[in-house]
C-alpha positions, -999 to +999 in steps of 0.1 A: +091+470-231+065+466-259+041+495-263+063+520-244+053+555-253+022+546-272-003+538-246-015+555-215-042+572-195-048+609-191-060+618-157-076+652-150-094+668-121-132+665-122-134+703-126-106+707-152-110+734-177-109+727-215-073+741-218-062+718-189-077+688-206-061+697-239-027+703-222-028+669-206-035+654-241-006+674-255+018+662-228+007+626-236+015+632-273+049+646-262+056+614-242+049+594-274+070+617-296+101+621-274+099+587-255+132+584-236+140+621-239+108+632-221+115+654-191+151+643-185+158+675-167+142+708-156+154+726-188+137+699-210+105+701-189+104+739-194+109+735-231+081+710-234+058+732-213+065+761-238+058+737-267+025+727-251+014+763-246+022+770-283-001+741-293-028+755-270-025+789-286-028+774-321-059+755-310-074+786-294-067+808-324-084+783-347-114+781-325-116+818-315-113+811-278-102+846-269-111+841-232-086+812-229-059+827-250-048+855-226-044+830-198-025+805-220-002+834-232+005+844-196+014+808-187+037+805-217+055+838-208+061+824-173+076+792-187+096+812-212+111+834-185+119+803-164+135+786-194+156+817-202+167+819-166+177+782-166+194+785-200+214+815-187+224+796-156+236+767-177+257+789-199+275+805-169+285+771-153 
């Protein structure tokens, strides 16, 4: 299919915060970058969520958005813990 992974729309709630809008854009960029690999399984989704939080933290650091950074870091830690749990479960199978 022509154009696959290069076009799309980003839908956000009408009261979306700036980090939520940026995260939606980051996930769109991930779909372009990873195309067929994008969210093949739960472990991949967790990895991509961590990657998106890292991007948000870099943006926040550049812009001095301290009020947003703590929440982004908290979300990243939740995804990292989830990822580590899944990774551990995968190793023991």
